[in-house]
C-alpha positions in Angstrom: -0.1 0.0 0.1 1.4 3.6 -1.0 0.4 6.5 1.5 0.6 10.2 1.3 0.9 11.9 4.8 -0.2 15.8 4.8 1.7 17.4 7.6 5.0 16.7 8.9 4.1 17.5 12.5 4.8 15.0 15.5 1.5 13.1 14.5 2.2 12.8 10.8 5.9 11.9 11.4 4.9 9.2 13.7 2.6 7.9 11.4 4.9 8.1 8.6 7.9 6.4 10.6 5.4 3.5 11.9 4.3 3.0 8.2 7.9 2.9 6.8 9.0 0.3 9.5 6.0 -1.8 8.2 7.2 -1.9 4.7 4.9 0.8 3.5 5.8 3.4 0.9 5.3 6.8 2.0 5.5 10.3 0.9 5.2 13.1 3.4 4.0 16.4 2.1 4.6 19.7 4.3 3.4 23.3 3.5 6.2 24.8 5.8 9.9 25.0 5.0 10.6 22.8 7.9 9.5 19.8 9.9 7.8 19.8 13.4 4.5 21.8 13.1 3.6 23.3 16.5 7.1 22.0 17.7 10.0 25.0 16.9 13.2 25.5 18.0 13.9 29.2 18.7 17.7 30.0 19.1 18.7 32.0 22.0 22.5 32.0 22.0 25.2 29.7 20.4 24.2 26.0 21.4 21.0 27.1 23.4 17.8 26.4 21.7 14.2 27.0 23.4 11.0 25.6 22.6 8.7 28.0 20.7 5.8 25.3 20.5 5.2 22.4 22.6 7.8 21.7 25.5 6.7 20.0 28.3 6.1 16.1 29.2 5.9 14.0 32.4 5.9 10.2 33.2 2.3 9.5 32.0 3.4 10.6 28.6 4.6 6.9 28.0 4.7 7.1 24.1 6.6 10.0 23.8 9.1 9.0 26.4 9.6 5.6 24.4 10.1 7.6 21.2 12.6 9.8 22.9 14.6 6.6 24.3 14.2 5.2 20.8 16.2 8.2 19.1 18.8 8.7 21.7 17.2 12.0 23.2 17.1 12.9 26.7 15.1 15.1 29.1 16.0 17.7 31.7 13.9 19.0 34.7 11.7 22.1 34.6 13.8 24.3 37.1 11.2 25.2 40.0 13.4 25.9 43.0 12.6 29.3 44.8 9.8 31.9 45.2 6.9 32.4 43.0 6.3 36.0 41.7 2.5 37.5 41.3 1.7 40.7 39.8 -2.1 41.1 40.6 -3.5 44.6 39.3 0.0 46.0 39.2 0.8 44.7 43.0 4.0 42.8 42.8 4.5 40.2 45.6 6.5 36.8 46.2 5.4 33.8 47.8 7.2 30.5 48.6 4.5 28.3 46.7 2.5 28.7 43.5 -0.7 29.7 45.2 -1.7 33.3 44.1 -2.3 36.2 46.9 -6.2 35.4 46.4 -8.9 34.3 48.6 -7.9 30.6 49.3 -11.5 29.6 50.1 -12.8 30.8 46.8 -9.8 29.3 44.9 -10.6 25.8 46.6 -14.1 26.0 45.8 -13.3 26.7 42.2 -11.2 23.5 42.0 -13.9 21.5 43.7 -16.3 22.6 41.1 -13.9 21.9 38.2 -13.0 18.4 39.6 -16.7 17.6 39.8 -17.1 18.5 36.0 -13.8 16.8 35.1 -14.8 13.5 36.9 -18.3 13.5 35.1 -16.9 13.5 31.6 -16.9 10.2 29.6 -13.1 10.0 28.5 -13.9 7.6 25.6 -16.9 9.5 24.2 -17.2 13.1 25.7 -20.4 13.6 23.6 -22.1 10.8 25.5 -21.5 12.5 28.9 -24.3 12.8 31.1 -25.7 16.3 30.4 -23.4 16.6 27.1 -25.8 18.8 25.4 -26.2 21.3 28.0 -22.5 21.6 29.0 -21.4 21.5 25.2 -23.8 24.5 24.6 -22.7 26.6 27.5 -19.5 28.5 27.0 -17.3 28.5 30.2 -17.7 32.4 30.3 -21.2 32.0 30.8 -20.7 29.2 33.3 -18.4 31.3 35.2 -20.8 34.2 35.1 -23.7 32.2 36.3 -21.9 29.7 38.9 -19.0 31.3 40.1 -19.8 34.0 42.6 -16.3 35.1 44.1 -14.4 37.6 42.4 -11.2 36.1 43.2 -12.3 32.8 41.5 -13.3 35.0 38.5 -10.0 36.5 38.4 -8.2 33.0 38.6 -10.0 31.0 36.2 -9.2 32.6 32.8 -5.6 32.6 34.1 -5.6 28.8 34.8 -7.2 28.0 31.7 -5.0 30.2 29.6 -1.9 28.3 31.1 -3.6 24.8 30.7 -5.3 25.2 27.5 -4.2 28.3 25.8 -8.1 29.2 26.2 -10.5 32.3 26.3 -13.2 31.2 28.5 -15.6 32.8 25.9 -14.4 30.7 23.2 -14.9 27.1 24.6 -17.6 24.9 25.7 -17.8 23.7 29.5 -17.6 20.3 27.8 -14.5 21.0 26.1 -12.8 22.4 29.4 -13.9 19.3 31.5 -12.6 17.0 28.7 -9.3 18.4 28.0 -8.6 18.4 31.7 -9.6 14.8 31.9 -8.1 13.7 28.8 -4.7 15.2 30.1 -4.3 13.4 33.2 -6.5 15.6 35.5 -6.2 18.8 37.0 -3.4 18.0 39.5 -1.4 16.5 37.1 -1.6 18.9 34.2 -0.8 21.7 36.9 2.3 20.3 38.3 5.8 20.3 37.5 7.4 18.0 40.0 5.7 14.7 39.0 3.3 16.2 36.8 2.8 17.1 32.9 5.4 19.8 33.0 8.2 18.1 34.9 10.5 17.9 32.0 11.6 19.2 28.6 13.5 17.6 25.7 17.1 18.5 26.1 17.8 20.9 23.0 14.2 21.4 22.1 11.3 19.2 21.1 11.7 19.9 17.5 14.8 17.3 17.8 12.2 14.6 17.9 10.5 15.6 14.6 13.6 16.0 13.0 14.7 12.6 14.1 11.7 11.1 13.0 11.9 12.6 9.4 15.5 11.3 9.2 14.1 7.8 9.6 11.9 8.0 6.3 13.4 6.5 3.0 12.1 9.4 1.3 12.8 13.2 2.3 9.8 15.2 3.5 8.6 17.3 0.7 8.8 20.9 2.2 6.9 23.8 0.6 4.1 21.6 -0.4 0.5 22.9 0.6 -2.1 20.6 0.0 -5.3 22.3 -1.6 -7.4 19.4 -2.6 -7.8 15.8 -2.2 -9.7 13.5 -4.9 -10.5 9.8 -4.3 -12.2 7.2 -6.2 -12.2 3.3 -6.4 -8.7 3.4 -7.7 -6.9 5.5 -4.9 -6.4 9.1 -4.1 -4.9 11.9 -6.0 -3.4 14.8 -3.6 -3.1 18.3 -5.3 -0.7 21.1 -4.0 -0.8 24.4 -4.6 1.8 25.5 -7.5 5.6 25.5 -6.8 7.8 28.4 -7.3 7.9 27.4 -11.1 4.1 27.9 -11.1 3.6 24.3 -12.0 0.9 22.4 -10.5 1.9 19.5 -8.2 -0.2 16.2 -7.8 0.4 12.8 -6.1 -1.2 9.6 -6.4 -1.4 6.7 -3.6 -3.6 4.2 -2.2 -4.6 6.3 0.8 -3.9 9.6 2.5 -3.3 10.5 6.2 -4.2 14.2 6.7 -2.4 15.1 9.9 -2.9 19.1 10.2 -4.9 21.0 12.6 -8.9 20.8 12.1 -9.0 24.4 11.0 -6.4 23.7 8.1 -8.2 20.4 7.4 -11.5 22.4 6.8 -9.6 24.5 4.3 -8.7 21.6 1.9 -11.3 20.8 -0.6 -12.4 17.1 -0.6 -14.1 15.3 -3.4 -16.1 13.7 -2.8 -16.9 16.3 0.0 -16.8 15.5 3.9 -20.1 14.2 5.5 -19.0 15.8 8.5 -16.7 18.6 8.7 -13.4 19.0 10.6 -14.1 22.4 12.2 -17.2 24.8 12.4 -17.6 28.5 12.5 -17.1 28.2 16.3 -14.0 26.1 16.5 -11.3 28.3 17.8 -7.4 28.6 17.5 -5.4 27.9 20.5 -4.5 31.3 21.9 -0.9 31.4 22.4 2.1 33.2 21.9 5.6 32.7 23.7 8.1 35.3 24.5 11.6 34.1 25.4 13.8 36.5 27.2 17.4 35.9 27.3 20.1 36.8 30.3 23.7 36.1 30.8 22.7 33.5 33.5 19.6 32.6 35.5 20.1 35.6 37.7 16.5 35.5 39.2 17.8 32.4 41.0 20.3 34.6 43.0 17.4 36.6 44.3 15.8 33.3 45.4 13.3 33.4 42.7 12.2 30.3 40.7 11.3 32.6 37.8 7.6 31.3 37.8 5.1 33.9 37.6 1.5 34.8 37.3 0.0 38.2 36.1 -3.7 39.3 36.2 -2.8 41.5 33.1 -1.1 40.8 29.9 0.9 40.2 27.9 3.0 37.7 30.1 0.1 35.9 32.1 2.9 33.6 33.3 6.6 32.9 32.9 8.7 29.9 33.6 12.6 29.1 33.9 13.5 27.1 30.6 17.2 27.9 31.3 19.6 24.9 30.0 20.8 22.6 33.0 24.5 24.0 33.1 23.1 27.5 33.6 25.1 28.9 30.8 22.6 31.5 29.9 19.2 32.5 31.6 16.0 31.7 29.5 12.8 33.0 30.9 9.6 31.8 28.8 6.8 34.0 28.9 3.2 32.7 28.1 0.8 35.2 26.2 -2.6 33.2 26.4 -6.4 33.6 25.9 -7.6 37.0 25.1 -4.4 38.5 25.9 -2.9 36.6 22.9 -5.2 37.8 20.4 -4.6 41.3 21.5 -0.8 40.8 21.4 -1.2 39.5 17.8 -2.6 42.5 16.5 0.3 44.4 17.7 3.6 44.9 15.3 6.6 43.0 16.3 8.2 46.0 17.7 5.4 46.6 19.7 5.0 43.0 20.9 8.7 43.3 22.0 7.9 46.7 23.7 5.0 45.3 25.9 6.8 42.2 26.8 10.0 44.1 28.1 7.7 46.6 30.0 5.9 43.8 31.5 8.9 41.8 32.9 10.4 45.0 34.0 7.5 45.4 36.2 7.3 41.7 37.2 11.0 41.4 38.0 12.2 44.8 38.9 15.4 43.5 40.4 16.6 42.1 37.3 18.5 43.9 34.5 16.9 44.4 31.0 17.3 40.8 29.0 19.9 40.7 26.4 17.6 39.0 24.0 13.7 38.9 23.5 12.0 36.6 20.9 8.5 36.2 19.9 6.7 33.4 18.5 3.2 34.2 17.7 1.2 31.0 16.9 -2.1 33.1 16.0 -0.1 34.7 13.4 1.1 31.2 11.9 -0.7 30.3 8.5 0.2 26.7 9.0 -0.8 26.3 12.5 -3.8 28.3 13.1 -3.0 28.6 16.8 -1.3 26.7 19.5 -1.5 24.4 21.7 -4.3 22.8 20.1 -8.0 23.8 18.5 -10.4 25.1 20.7 -13.9 23.4 20.6 -16.6 25.8 20.8 -20.3 25.6 21.9 -21.8 22.6 20.0 -18.3 21.2 18.7 -18.2 18.1 20.7 -21.7 16.8 19.8 -21.2 17.6 16.1 -17.6 16.8 15.4 -16.7 14.3 18.3 -18.2 11.1 17.0 -16.6 11.2 13.9 -13.0 13.0 14.7 -11.1 9.8 13.7 -13.6 7.9 11.5 -11.9 7.6 7.9 -13.4 9.5 4.9 -13.1 6.9 2.4 -9.3 6.5 1.5 -8.7 9.6 3.9 -7.6 8.9 7.4 -6.9 11.5 10.3 -4.5 12.2 12.7 -3.3 14.9 14.9 -3.5 15.6 18.4 -7.1 16.6 18.3 -8.2 13.4 17.0 -6.9 11.7 20.2 -9.2 10.9 23.1 -5.9 10.8 25.2 -4.1 13.4 26.1 -5.9 15.8 23.8 -3.8 18.8 22.7 -0.4 17.5 24.0 2.5 15.9 22.3 1.5 12.5 23.7 -2.0 13.0 22.0 -0.2 13.5 18.6 1.9 10.4 18.8 -0.9 8.5 20.2 -2.8 9.6 17.1 -0.2 8.7 14.5 0.4 5.2 15.8 -3.5 4.5 15.5 -3.8 5.7 12.1 -0.8 3.8 11.3 -2.2 0.6 12.7 -5.4 1.1 10.7 -3.5 1.4 7.7 -1.2 -1.6 8.3 -4.2 -3.8 9.0 -6.1 -2.8 5.7 -3.4 -5.2 3.9 -4.0 -3.6 0.4 -1.5 -4.2 -2.3 1.7 -1.9 -2.5 1.1 0.9 -5.2 3.8 3.3 -4.3 3.1 7.0 -4.1 4.1 8.9 -6.9 4.0 12.3 -8.6 1.4 12.8 -11.3 2.6 14.8 -14.4 0.3 17.8 -14.9 -1.9 17.4 -18.0 
């Protein structure tokens, strides 16, 4: 069987590598000029690269850890020793732990309510959750307005969802929030560094895994190939790409195709015959995230007894974390711009983004000198990602899209972290989706017809 994989992110490359190992002929088409998708290395200094996209993992991410071992990649701990910093309505404070200076009882009550929602979700079929229709029609913003009374809890929830999901409460349904938190291992696991989902980073950057997977393929990934149309009939599929630099159309024929791109991008592809169920709707949102990397000569905040972790009620940097290399050769603070703040941030010019970030870090850490480097990775402005960490399911999306997320459309199969009911939105979910779709195709046992480029008529 010959297979074309559309998208050279972690899901697509995992599927391609598994298929190649099984003896399948595979061609991978990627719109960008690089592999990795929402995993991106950002140079900070010679020999030091930070994660511009997906970064963190924990012990439950078994498939990701297996792939890292297989490719000789190791992990480094996320540094969390020291005090946390909070900037609440321009009032800067530090505390020994990660609890913000808000009403403890109100925050505890909020987490109890969230835990109740999370526990009630059907993890294998969230659309079959008891009360699913009501939860899927209600946005988190509406739920918060109706059920969350304390102002400190209302202040905290958007910050929490921004950090966990890169989501604006107005853009997602209650069902999506509850499912995402359940799928990722629960609130406590997702929110934890030591022993949790943010325990480690991949040494040298997560993009190295995608590069290693691409190197395993028999045929190099074909970069600069944006897929615009997929035709299928009884004999196979034809995948059509936008014209190349020479203006000539590019077409590839194979037995099957795996589409491993985010839902909003998949929805923009023309399918013939058309899809019975869309990949995204008018309310399916983009993950609202930008990352700001601030470089210093060393992790000098540690000299002040600080961990580098922070939370702010006002943007742009709603949270920061210490992503310095283990040897401390340079200091790297990663700032997260998420939710509604990311949309406002993305509308700024590049110069204005840097100015806003530098002003914020100056108020957040007044004891530190200005950073020597400031880089911005704006995922909302990325044409071939349409946001990060993952797509956001709006009101009604789970009931409409959920039951067919991974169902093949004839010879078209689907991969991507948004098609995984396990660790949805995470690198682990992307890998599991790639392995699932590869198993589907390997078990189909069709005769081998190698993918080939079709000459234009």
